[in-house]
Backbone bond lengths (Angstrom), bond angles and torsions (degrees), N, CA, C in turn:
res aa  C-N    CA-C-N  psi(-1)  N-CA   C-N-CA  omega(-1)  CA-C   N-CA-C  phi
1 M - - - 1.462 - - 1.542 111.01 -
2 Q 1.312 116.51 -40.92 1.454 120.88 178.64 1.511 112.03 -62.46
3 D 1.334 113.71 -37.40 1.473 118.03 178.34 1.521 110.89 -63.69
4 V 1.323 116.53 -38.49 1.468 121.16 179.55 1.515 109.94 -65.06
5 L 1.346 116.79 -44.04 1.466 121.05 178.95 1.525 111.77 -60.58
6 K 1.333 116.31 -41.23 1.466 121.05 179.11 1.516 110.42 -61.48
7 I 1.364 115.05 -42.85 1.461 119.29 -179.50 1.521 110.60 -63.33
8 V 1.363 116.81 -43.79 1.472 121.30 180.00 1.530 111.07 -63.00
9 M 1.357 116.39 -44.50 1.456 120.11 179.65 1.548 111.46 -63.40
10 A 1.325 116.58 -40.97 1.464 120.12 179.27 1.523 110.28 -64.33
11 F 1.365 115.06 -38.12 1.469 119.82 179.29 1.533 110.62 -64.62
12 N 1.368 116.79 -44.22 1.457 120.04 179.60 1.547 111.50 -63.82
13 S 1.325 115.03 -40.02 1.466 118.54 179.53 1.512 111.34 -63.95
14 T 1.333 116.06 -43.08 1.462 121.28 178.33 1.535 110.56 -62.98
15 K 1.361 115.49 -39.59 1.451 120.84 179.57 1.525 111.62 -62.63
16 R 1.367 115.05 -41.87 1.468 119.65 179.70 1.525 110.46 -64.35
17 R 1.378 114.64 -43.25 1.466 118.04 179.12 1.521 111.38 -62.49
18 F 1.354 115.75 -37.60 1.450 120.82 178.95 1.533 111.12 -61.51
19 H 1.358 116.04 -43.47 1.477 120.12 178.77 1.530 111.89 -64.97
20 V 1.365 115.86 -39.86 1.470 120.13 177.77 1.503 110.54 -61.91
21 I 1.342 116.33 -45.52 1.473 120.72 179.74 1.517 111.33 -61.60
22 C 1.350 115.97 -40.01 1.456 120.19 179.70 1.536 110.99 -64.01
23 R 1.354 115.51 -42.23 1.463 118.98 177.97 1.516 111.65 -62.83
24 L 1.349 116.46 -43.42 1.466 120.29 179.20 1.509 111.81 -61.59
25 L 1.311 117.07 -41.02 1.457 121.29 177.80 1.517 111.49 -63.43
26 A 1.342 114.60 -40.50 1.474 119.44 -179.84 1.520 110.56 -64.79
27 Y 1.377 116.04 -44.82 1.457 119.38 178.85 1.533 111.26 -63.83
28 S 1.338 116.11 -39.76 1.477 119.89 179.93 1.510 110.18 -63.69
29 G 1.335 115.66 -42.07 1.454 119.10 178.50 1.524 112.58 -62.46
30 L 1.347 116.42 -40.65 1.457 121.33 177.82 1.514 111.09 -64.39
31 A 1.358 115.76 -42.51 1.459 119.81 179.29 1.517 111.20 -62.61
32 L 1.332 116.55 -43.16 1.466 120.10 178.36 1.529 110.91 -63.16
33 L 1.326 115.97 -39.66 1.474 120.16 178.16 1.505 111.17 -61.67
34 L 1.366 115.99 -44.60 1.457 119.41 179.59 1.524 111.17 -65.92
35 F 1.350 115.09 -40.21 1.468 119.12 -178.81 1.526 111.08 -61.01
36 Y 1.331 114.92 -52.66 1.458 117.81 -177.79 1.521 111.71 -69.99
37 G 1.330 115.68 -30.07 1.464 118.62 177.14 1.516 110.98 -65.45
38 C 1.363 116.14 -43.67 1.456 120.99 -179.04 1.541 111.35 -69.80
39 S 1.341 115.62 -40.03 1.464 118.24 -176.91 1.523 112.53 -69.15
40 S 1.328 116.93 -19.13 1.438 119.83 -179.55 1.521 114.04 -96.94
41 V 1.384 114.41 4.28 1.467 118.12 -179.23 1.538 109.51 -65.16
42 K 1.306 116.42 131.60 1.455 121.30 179.88 1.520 111.70 -102.74
43 P 1.327 118.72 154.41 1.461 120.59 178.72 1.519 110.06 -65.17
44 P 1.347 118.43 159.15 1.464 120.72 -179.37 1.516 111.01 -64.26
45 P 1.338 117.87 159.75 1.462 120.80 179.98 1.539 111.53 -58.18
46 T 1.314 116.25 145.60 1.455 121.57 -178.85 1.534 110.38 -89.99
47 P 1.349 118.30 122.71 1.471 120.55 177.35 1.524 111.32 -61.02
48 P 1.328 118.59 152.27 1.473 121.35 178.21 1.526 111.58 -56.65
49 G 1.308 116.15 137.08 1.458 120.75 178.29 1.518 114.78 86.91
50 H 1.339 117.54 -6.88 1.454 121.85 179.61 1.529 109.57 -98.02
51 S 1.343 116.18 149.87 1.458 120.04 174.63 1.530 109.39 -72.54
52 K 1.317 116.26 144.90 1.448 120.40 -178.76 1.521 111.22 -73.90
53 P 1.350 117.37 145.97 1.462 120.22 174.53 1.538 109.03 -62.51
54 Y 1.315 116.90 154.00 1.453 120.80 177.66 1.524 109.57 -135.38
55 K 1.298 115.69 158.36 1.462 121.25 -174.72 1.529 110.66 -117.31
56 I 1.342 116.34 130.48 1.446 122.92 174.00 1.521 107.01 -124.48
57 G 1.311 117.85 114.66 1.467 121.01 -174.47 1.512 109.96 64.78
58 K 1.307 116.73 -122.93 1.462 121.81 179.90 1.532 112.55 -97.18
59 N 1.334 118.15 -3.68 1.447 121.76 -172.78 1.532 112.97 -104.86
60 W 1.325 114.15 138.69 1.465 121.67 174.32 1.530 108.84 -97.52
61 Y 1.324 117.06 140.63 1.463 123.01 177.21 1.525 109.05 -123.99
62 K 1.320 116.80 131.45 1.459 121.47 -179.10 1.529 110.18 -111.94
63 P 1.327 118.91 107.69 1.458 121.06 -179.97 1.523 112.11 -58.95
64 L 1.330 116.60 145.23 1.455 121.80 179.82 1.524 111.11 -71.84
65 A 1.329 115.92 150.26 1.457 119.97 179.35 1.531 110.94 -73.07
66 H 1.334 116.94 -30.08 1.469 121.85 178.13 1.518 108.80 -154.32
67 A 1.318 115.66 171.46 1.482 120.57 -177.29 1.510 112.69 -112.19
68 R 1.328 118.38 13.38 1.468 120.94 -178.36 1.525 110.37 -59.64
69 A 1.330 115.82 132.10 1.459 124.17 176.65 1.529 112.95 61.63
70 F 1.319 118.63 19.89 1.456 120.73 -178.64 1.531 110.94 -80.50
71 S 1.315 115.35 130.53 1.464 122.18 171.48 1.515 107.98 -146.35
72 Q 1.321 115.76 155.59 1.469 119.52 -175.75 1.515 109.30 -160.76
73 R 1.322 115.27 145.78 1.468 120.41 175.63 1.523 109.38 -121.74
74 G 1.315 115.59 143.07 1.457 120.68 179.15 1.507 108.78 171.23
75 K 1.341 116.42 -155.90 1.471 120.85 -178.98 1.517 110.70 -99.57
76 A 1.332 114.96 139.60 1.453 121.85 172.50 1.524 108.08 -102.24
77 S 1.322 115.86 144.17 1.467 120.90 173.66 1.524 106.36 -131.95
78 W 1.333 117.23 -172.76 1.467 118.88 179.89 1.531 110.62 -147.93
79 Y 1.310 114.09 156.92 1.465 119.26 177.00 1.515 109.64 -133.68
80 G 1.355 117.12 141.80 1.452 120.14 -169.09 1.501 116.65 -130.38
81 R 1.333 115.91 -119.39 1.458 122.59 -167.57 1.520 113.97 -59.41
82 K 1.298 119.14 -33.48 1.460 122.16 -178.25 1.520 111.50 -59.36
83 F 1.353 117.45 -31.76 1.459 121.98 -177.37 1.528 111.86 -104.64
84 H 1.324 117.27 -1.74 1.474 120.21 -177.71 1.521 109.79 -62.20
85 G 1.341 116.09 127.20 1.453 120.60 178.94 1.528 113.93 93.29
86 R 1.318 116.88 -7.84 1.474 120.16 178.89 1.533 110.57 -86.59
87 K 1.325 115.33 159.37 1.453 119.80 -179.67 1.535 110.26 -77.49
88 T 1.336 116.67 137.48 1.472 121.41 177.96 1.535 109.09 -92.11
89 A 1.328 115.46 177.49 1.461 120.88 -179.96 1.528 111.77 -64.21
90 S 1.333 117.36 -24.99 1.462 120.96 -179.90 1.534 111.94 -82.31
91 G 1.317 116.70 -9.41 1.464 121.05 -177.07 1.510 112.43 97.70
92 E 1.334 117.11 -12.50 1.456 120.48 176.78 1.531 110.79 -74.30
93 I 1.311 116.42 160.92 1.469 120.56 174.33 1.524 108.69 -87.24
94 Y 1.332 116.62 128.92 1.451 119.97 -177.97 1.517 111.18 -66.52
95 N 1.319 115.81 129.04 1.459 122.89 179.05 1.520 107.42 -121.64
96 M 1.321 116.22 109.13 1.466 120.55 -175.80 1.533 113.04 -63.99
97 Y 1.351 117.28 -15.01 1.462 120.81 -179.59 1.528 112.65 -96.49
98 A 1.322 117.95 -1.23 1.466 121.84 178.95 1.534 109.42 -90.88
99 M 1.319 115.79 163.30 1.474 121.03 -179.72 1.537 109.04 -92.47
100 T 1.323 115.29 76.92 1.464 121.13 -178.58 1.518 109.79 -130.58
101 A 1.334 115.46 173.60 1.469 120.25 -178.90 1.508 110.47 -159.18
102 A 1.324 115.43 165.87 1.467 122.57 177.55 1.522 108.66 -113.87
103 H 1.323 116.77 140.05 1.441 123.23 176.30 1.527 108.20 -141.02
104 K 1.337 115.79 148.02 1.457 119.16 -174.88 1.530 114.72 -70.03
105 T 1.337 117.38 -36.48 1.463 119.03 -170.71 1.539 116.28 -131.40
106 L 1.315 118.97 -13.73 1.473 119.98 -179.73 1.536 108.75 -64.69
107 P 1.330 117.76 144.79 1.468 120.08 177.18 1.528 111.11 -57.25
108 L 1.306 117.92 135.56 1.453 121.38 177.15 1.524 109.11 -61.07
109 G 1.322 115.81 134.98 1.457 120.77 -176.39 1.522 112.82 99.11
110 T 1.328 117.78 -7.16 1.466 121.46 178.95 1.532 109.59 -68.60
111 F 1.321 115.23 137.59 1.457 122.81 179.25 1.528 106.58 -99.31
112 V 1.333 117.95 122.53 1.460 121.28 -177.24 1.520 111.85 -126.06
113 R 1.332 115.24 150.03 1.468 121.76 173.87 1.520 107.80 -100.63
114 V 1.345 116.02 127.31 1.452 121.82 -178.30 1.518 108.27 -109.96
115 H 1.314 116.73 123.35 1.479 122.89 -176.68 1.532 108.01 -112.39
116 N 1.328 116.60 116.00 1.459 122.03 175.61 1.527 107.91 -76.20
117 L 1.320 117.30 110.46 1.456 121.66 -175.43 1.526 112.85 -73.65
118 K 1.344 116.15 -9.18 1.465 120.02 -178.84 1.523 110.90 -89.56
119 N 1.346 118.06 -42.15 1.472 120.05 -176.41 1.536 112.17 -116.89
120 N 1.333 116.95 0.98 1.455 124.58 175.18 1.546 113.52 69.66
121 R 1.327 118.26 15.03 1.450 120.97 176.54 1.550 109.57 -78.48
122 K 1.339 115.93 150.99 1.469 121.34 178.74 1.511 110.32 -133.76
123 I 1.336 115.62 140.89 1.467 121.81 176.04 1.515 109.10 -137.59
124 D 1.347 116.11 159.91 1.454 121.83 174.39 1.532 108.55 -114.15
125 V 1.305 116.68 130.48 1.466 121.01 -179.61 1.526 109.78 -135.38
126 R 1.334 114.38 162.15 1.468 119.45 177.95 1.524 109.64 -110.02
127 I 1.311 117.50 134.69 1.458 122.01 179.48 1.530 109.06 -79.93
128 N 1.342 116.55 117.99 1.457 120.24 177.58 1.512 113.31 -132.86
129 D 1.357 115.72 11.60 1.468 118.71 -178.55 1.520 109.70 -149.46
130 R 1.328 116.58 170.84 1.463 122.26 178.50 1.528 110.35 -108.06
131 G 1.350 115.75 144.97 1.440 122.26 -179.27 1.523 107.83 135.52
132 P 1.315 120.33 -176.12 1.479 125.81 -9.10 1.535 109.79 -80.52
133 F 1.317 115.67 151.74 1.464 120.01 -177.26 1.533 111.78 -106.82
134 I 1.335 112.91 43.37 1.466 121.56 175.62 1.509 108.05 -116.70
135 R 1.299 116.83 133.48 1.464 122.60 -175.38 1.542 111.74 -53.68
136 G 1.330 115.41 128.94 1.463 120.44 175.16 1.526 113.76 93.98
137 R 1.334 117.54 -16.21 1.459 120.34 -179.49 1.535 109.50 -95.33
138 I 1.327 116.93 137.12 1.462 119.88 -174.05 1.527 113.34 -113.67
139 I 1.334 118.15 -18.29 1.460 119.80 -178.79 1.535 109.12 -152.04
140 D 1.322 115.01 140.32 1.467 122.33 176.30 1.525 108.30 -111.63
141 L 1.312 117.08 116.93 1.464 121.49 -175.81 1.525 111.26 -94.40
142 S 1.325 115.69 153.64 1.468 120.09 171.31 1.527 108.65 -67.07
143 Y 1.327 116.37 166.89 1.464 120.03 -178.85 1.527 111.97 -57.80
144 T 1.335 115.74 -48.99 1.471 119.56 -177.50 1.532 111.22 -64.04
145 A 1.328 117.03 -41.37 1.470 120.21 178.48 1.525 110.16 -62.02
146 A 1.335 116.05 -43.12 1.480 120.79 179.15 1.529 111.10 -63.86
147 K 1.326 115.99 -38.45 1.464 120.29 179.62 1.522 111.18 -64.41
148 K 1.343 115.67 -44.49 1.463 119.79 179.45 1.537 111.55 -66.17
149 L 1.341 115.57 -30.94 1.461 118.88 179.81 1.537 111.56 -83.97
150 G 1.312 116.73 -11.09 1.462 121.10 176.35 1.508 114.95 81.60
151 I 1.354 117.19 36.89 1.482 118.78 -178.69 1.522 112.93 -124.48
152 V 1.337 118.21 8.77 1.458 119.16 -179.15 1.517 111.13 -62.50
153 G 1.339 116.31 -44.02 1.462 120.02 -179.41 1.518 114.31 -66.67
154 S 1.310 116.90 -46.93 1.472 122.03 -176.95 1.528 111.55 -78.58
155 G 1.335 117.05 -26.16 1.458 120.61 179.43 1.510 114.14 89.91
156 T 1.315 117.09 -35.58 1.468 121.59 177.80 1.516 110.15 -141.83
157 A 1.318 116.06 164.63 1.464 120.40 176.31 1.525 108.28 -161.46
158 P 1.341 118.06 150.06 1.463 121.21 175.03 1.520 109.38 -71.24
159 V 1.316 117.90 128.90 1.458 121.52 -177.97 1.520 111.61 -136.64
160 E 1.326 112.79 166.26 1.456 121.32 169.75 1.523 106.48 -125.45
161 I 1.324 116.49 131.48 1.459 119.43 177.63 1.530 109.65 -116.30
162 V 1.345 114.58 140.04 1.453 121.23 -179.94 1.526 108.74 -130.71
163 A 1.319 117.21 128.26 1.454 121.21 -179.94 1.531 109.74 -72.90
164 L 1.340 115.99 133.72 1.457 121.04 -179.64 1.514 112.39 -107.01
165 G 1.302 118.03 -36.38 1.454 120.12 -176.50 1.507 111.02 164.54
166 A 1.344 117.09 -161.30 1.447 122.73 177.69 1.511 108.62 -106.82
167 V 1.320 117.63 -170.75 1.456 121.72 176.88 1.534 108.63 -121.95
168 S 1.315 115.37 148.52 1.454 118.62 -175.05 1.528 112.51 -76.29
169 K 1.345 116.47 -32.34 1.469 120.05 179.82 1.514 109.32 -136.84
170 P 1.346 117.49 144.21 1.483 118.71 177.19 1.520 109.55 -67.01
171 K 1.307 115.09 148.77 1.466 120.40 -178.78 1.527 108.56 -71.09
172 T 1.322 118.22 135.60 1.463 120.98 -178.19 1.508 110.51 -75.60
173 A 1.341 115.35 144.25 1.476 120.14 -179.81 1.517 109.37 -61.73
174 G 1.318 115.57 136.53 1.468 120.14 177.27 1.514 113.41 88.57
175 S 1.305 118.64 -4.88 1.479 121.17 179.24 1.504 108.98 -70.56
176 T 1.324 116.65 144.63 1.472 120.59 -177.00 1.506 113.16 -111.27
177 G 1.318 118.72 5.28 1.472 120.06 -178.71 1.497 111.23 -140.13
178 P 1.325 117.64 165.51 1.475 121.62 -178.31 1.523 110.85 -76.52
179 S 1.382 116.42 73.08 1.457 120.04 -176.30 1.518 113.65 -79.70
180 Y 1.347 115.96 -8.47 1.465 118.60 -179.89 1.527 110.42 -72.95
181 V 1.324 116.11 156.72 1.467 121.86 -179.83 1.518 108.91 -112.98
182 P 1.317 119.83 120.99 1.456 120.62 -179.29 1.523 112.30 -68.40
183 V 1.307 116.68 139.52 1.444 122.33 174.58 1.510 108.08 -102.09
184 N 1.329 116.22 106.53 1.459 120.15 -174.65 1.520 109.72 -83.73
185 Y 1.351 115.76 81.49 1.448 118.25 -178.17 1.529 111.82 -80.86
186 Y 1.330 116.55 8.22 1.464 120.26 175.48 1.530 110.44 -105.52
187 Q 1.316 117.76 7.86 1.457 120.92 -174.16 1.545 111.11 -55.71
188 G 1.313 114.51 133.65 1.455 119.89 178.58 1.500 114.13 93.98
189 S 1.332 118.72 -0.51 1.460 119.28 -178.82 1.512 113.12 -144.48
190 F 1.336 115.94 52.82 1.472 120.91 172.61 1.511 109.18 -95.41
191 T 1.310 116.14 148.59 1.452 121.45 178.84 1.513 109.59 -143.82
192 I 1.330 117.04 177.13 1.467 121.27 179.35 1.535 108.49 -115.54
193 Q 1.306 115.54 122.18 1.473 119.86 176.29 1.514 109.41 -92.46
194 I 1.327 116.09 129.34 1.462 120.79 -175.88 1.528 111.90 -107.93
195 G 1.314 117.08 -29.70 1.454 119.22 179.85 1.505 111.84 -162.16
196 A 1.359 116.04 158.29 1.469 121.68 175.50 1.517 108.31 -137.33
197 F 1.332 115.94 132.57 1.461 121.22 -173.65 1.534 110.88 -132.39
198 S 1.330 115.56 147.11 1.469 120.17 173.57 1.539 110.35 -84.15
199 D 1.326 116.22 -18.94 1.469 121.89 177.92 1.536 108.68 -104.77
200 R 1.316 117.43 116.98 1.459 120.29 -177.13 1.529 112.68 -61.44
201 K 1.334 117.75 -29.96 1.452 120.47 -179.93 1.540 111.07 -60.16
202 N 1.320 116.21 -38.81 1.477 119.48 178.84 1.518 110.48 -67.71
203 A 1.342 116.40 -37.04 1.467 119.64 177.47 1.523 111.22 -65.67
204 E 1.316 116.46 -41.47 1.472 121.32 178.47 1.518 111.29 -63.85
205 R 1.323 116.23 -37.12 1.464 121.43 179.97 1.534 110.80 -64.90
206 L 1.353 115.91 -42.70 1.460 120.10 178.39 1.533 109.93 -68.08
207 K 1.309 117.33 -38.47 1.460 121.15 179.66 1.515 111.72 -60.82
208 R 1.328 117.46 -41.88 1.475 121.66 178.87 1.528 110.61 -63.14
209 R 1.333 115.80 -39.35 1.459 119.81 179.99 1.517 111.52 -67.46
210 L 1.345 116.35 -41.59 1.462 120.89 -178.37 1.512 111.66 -71.71
211 N 1.325 118.43 -28.70 1.459 122.02 -179.90 1.529 112.83 -59.66
212 R 1.330 116.72 -21.70 1.455 120.69 -179.46 1.529 111.94 -72.50
213 S 1.350 117.23 -23.81 1.476 120.52 -174.31 1.513 115.00 -124.16
214 Y 1.330 118.03 -18.32 1.460 119.27 -172.77 1.525 111.78 -128.34
215 K 1.338 115.19 156.96 1.465 121.01 178.61 1.533 110.54 -98.20
216 N 1.316 114.01 157.68 1.457 121.70 177.07 1.522 112.62 54.17
217 V 1.300 116.54 48.13 1.461 121.23 174.63 1.537 106.89 -81.49
218 H 1.332 116.88 126.25 1.465 119.19 -176.35 1.520 110.21 -147.18
219 I 1.317 114.41 164.27 1.458 122.21 -179.88 1.519 108.99 -118.34
220 T 1.325 116.90 129.97 1.451 120.61 174.07 1.526 108.35 -115.27
221 T 1.326 116.04 148.56 1.460 121.22 -179.50 1.513 109.77 -103.30
222 Y 1.337 115.81 134.59 1.455 120.23 -179.37 1.523 109.31 -133.59
223 Y 1.336 116.21 130.44 1.471 122.83 177.20 1.519 108.00 -112.65
224 D 1.343 118.22 121.07 1.451 120.92 -175.26 1.534 112.97 -96.72
225 G 1.326 116.23 12.18 1.464 120.20 -178.28 1.510 112.74 100.07
226 Y 1.342 116.47 -15.65 1.462 121.50 179.30 1.528 111.56 -126.69
227 D 1.334 115.67 -45.52 1.464 120.44 -175.68 1.532 109.96 -134.12
228 T 1.341 115.15 160.16 1.454 121.19 176.02 1.525 109.17 -103.67
229 F 1.338 116.51 133.23 1.446 120.90 -179.85 1.536 109.71 -120.59
230 Y 1.338 115.75 145.11 1.446 121.92 179.24 1.536 107.24 -111.46
231 R 1.343 114.40 109.65 1.455 120.27 -172.63 1.533 110.93 -98.70
232 V 1.319 116.08 126.96 1.473 121.03 -177.93 1.514 108.11 -97.06
233 R 1.342 115.43 125.13 1.466 121.18 -176.10 1.525 111.77 -130.13
234 V 1.324 114.48 158.70 1.477 121.19 -176.00 1.521 109.29 -134.34
235 G 1.322 115.99 135.50 1.461 121.10 169.88 1.518 116.20 76.24
236 I 1.326 115.21 164.42 1.476 123.32 174.00 1.532 106.69 -135.84
237 C 1.325 116.91 125.09 1.462 121.56 179.35 1.537 109.39 -120.57
238 S 1.319 116.27 149.32 1.451 120.57 -175.41 1.543 112.74 -84.43
239 T 1.353 117.56 -19.56 1.467 120.67 179.18 1.510 109.53 -136.88
240 L 1.318 115.88 161.44 1.456 120.68 177.83 1.517 111.26 -65.13
241 E 1.325 117.26 -36.13 1.449 121.41 179.86 1.530 111.42 -61.12
242 E 1.341 115.87 -43.89 1.470 120.52 176.88 1.515 110.55 -61.50
243 A 1.325 115.72 -42.76 1.461 120.05 -178.90 1.513 111.29 -63.80
244 E 1.337 117.10 -39.49 1.462 120.22 -179.31 1.527 111.04 -68.36
245 A 1.320 117.32 -35.07 1.467 121.09 177.01 1.529 109.45 -65.83
246 Y 1.330 114.99 -40.96 1.477 120.64 178.43 1.523 110.20 -66.52
247 E 1.327 115.41 -37.89 1.472 121.53 178.59 1.529 110.56 -57.63
248 K 1.346 116.65 -44.75 1.463 120.75 -179.84 1.526 112.00 -61.07
249 I 1.329 116.06 -39.46 1.468 120.06 179.50 1.522 110.28 -64.16
250 I 1.330 116.43 -44.10 1.463 120.44 -177.98 1.529 110.93 -67.06
251 I 1.336 116.81 -37.39 1.484 120.47 177.44 1.526 109.58 -64.27
252 K 1.337 117.80 -41.69 1.466 121.94 178.09 1.530 111.23 -62.81
253 N 1.337 115.94 -27.96 1.459 120.56 179.84 1.538 113.06 -82.40
254 G 1.337 115.60 6.83 1.463 119.09 173.15 1.514 117.25 109.18
255 Y 1.348 117.15 -3.97 1.468 120.04 -179.77 1.534 108.08 -99.94
256 K 1.332 116.19 82.19 1.448 122.89 -170.69 1.535 113.63 -68.31
257 D 1.329 117.52 -22.01 1.469 120.19 -178.77 1.513 112.62 -91.43
258 A 1.315 118.67 6.08 1.470 121.58 -177.89 1.528 109.58 -69.20
259 F 1.343 116.57 144.71 1.455 120.53 175.58 1.519 110.22 -154.49
260 A 1.342 114.80 149.39 1.472 122.28 179.54 1.513 109.51 -74.14
261 I 1.335 115.10 144.20 1.459 119.67 -179.11 1.517 109.12 -153.89
262 A 1.313 116.80 152.65 1.471 121.33 175.01 1.515 108.45 -73.69
263 E 1.327 116.37 126.95 1.469 121.27 -178.80 1.528 109.42 -69.59
264 D 1.350 115.59 145.71 1.452 121.26 176.02 1.519 110.25 -60.42
265 K 1.308 116.13 142.51 1.462 120.32 175.80 1.511 109.83 -95.89
């Protein structure tokens, strides 16, 4: 009788192990299915006239359809001799002595103003390449652009970039100066941004305060794909030069984060 009980117990134990193994195999199969399913996910279809998304490492980047009202703050870096003479994302040959830069998502050919927040220097460059793909960095400058901005020695610097427009002609290979001519397609609609908030109540509070001293105080809504921001702006200027002069006045009045920007159309 004891032998029979031992056989039954051994059978039950084996049966339980068999069920456990089956469950583990099922879970493993599901995990593999999810893994391969996720890894094969493709980016959404690209609308006509838009640049196609591209992948660097594990990350997908979707170029913007336009650069209107684009501004960004972060770190600038630079790239030089190692890439000199190589082809850029735009098809041009990289010239470390030209006034160009790389950006992850701005349309190629966009003309941007780069403001070094550490030494207050400003330069204008044209985006003709993609990058930088290092966390926290927003623009990669050519050697000459970095030298004029004062970041060759340090390698990086905190900057603010503002989109100005496109260029009328592509820069010729081998050119050593900014021979391109910017096309200011934002003419007549520059404004000064004073603050951006994720809470609309804070934006409304600042707007009420600014209304006491400034004209055309308004709030614009911007969605960056993750969050919605309420941007408080003042004034309308017909040229970038007028806007920059107005920007200096507002900064002197205590709004140190104010900056000129092309108003959304």
